[in-house]
C-alpha positions as CSV (number, residue, x, y, z in Angstrom):
1,X,98.5,123.6,11.8
2,X,101.8,124.9,10.7
3,X,103.2,124.7,7.2
4,X,105.6,121.9,8.1
5,X,102.8,119.6,9.1
6,X,100.8,120.5,6.1
7,X,103.8,119.7,3.9
8,X,104.1,116.3,5.4
9,X,100.4,115.6,5.0
10,X,100.5,116.6,1.3
11,X,103.6,114.4,0.8
12,X,102.0,111.4,2.5
13,X,98.8,111.7,0.4
14,X,100.8,112.0,-2.8
15,X,102.9,109.0,-2.0
16,X,99.9,107.0,-1.0
17,X,98.1,107.8,-4.3
18,X,101.2,106.8,-6.3
19,X,101.5,103.5,-4.4
20,X,97.8,102.7,-4.9
21,X,98.0,103.6,-8.6
22,X,100.9,101.2,-9.2
23,X,99.3,98.5,-7.0
24,X,96.1,98.6,-9.0
25,X,97.9,98.6,-12.3
26,X,100.3,95.7,-11.5
27,X,98.3,93.4,-9.2
28,X,94.6,94.0,-9.8
29,X,94.6,94.5,-13.6
30,X,94.9,91.2,-15.4
31,X,96.7,92.6,-18.5
32,X,98.3,96.0,-18.4
33,X,99.5,97.7,-21.6
34,X,102.4,100.1,-22.1
35,X,99.9,102.9,-22.6
36,X,98.4,102.3,-19.2
37,X,101.8,102.2,-17.6
38,X,102.7,105.5,-19.2
39,X,99.4,107.0,-18.0
40,X,100.1,105.9,-14.5
41,X,103.6,107.4,-14.6
42,X,102.2,110.7,-15.9
43,X,99.5,110.8,-13.3
44,X,102.2,110.1,-10.6
45,X,104.2,113.1,-11.8
46,X,101.0,115.2,-11.6
47,X,100.6,113.9,-8.0
48,X,104.1,115.1,-7.1
49,X,104.0,118.5,-8.7
50,X,101.8,120.2,-6.0
51,X,104.1,119.1,-3.1
52,X,107.2,120.4,-5.0
53,X,105.5,123.7,-5.6
54,X,104.2,124.0,-2.1
55,X,107.6,123.2,-0.6
56,X,109.4,125.7,-2.8
57,X,107.0,128.5,-2.1
58,X,106.9,127.9,1.7
59,X,110.4,126.6,2.4
60,X,112.5,127.6,-0.6
61,X,113.5,123.9,-1.1
62,X,112.6,121.7,-4.0
63,X,112.1,118.4,-2.2
64,X,109.4,115.9,-1.4
65,X,110.1,115.7,2.3
66,X,111.0,118.7,4.4
67,X,113.4,118.0,7.3
68,X,112.4,119.5,10.6
69,X,115.1,121.6,12.1
70,X,115.5,122.1,15.9
71,X,114.6,125.8,15.8
72,X,111.1,125.2,14.3
């Protein structure tokens, strides 16, 4: 598995976790407080940090989604 595919997999997992977190907070929880919303936002940031670090180390780009070039 090359680094490009690994980057995409990490991105998809991170985005999936964020979507699930907000879905559970908004639609499944009967009454959400501001503290819970802030907690979900902070956890979402924690989900996104590994992909940013990985993409910067491997591709020298700070982005969530690496574009595939023709020469790869």
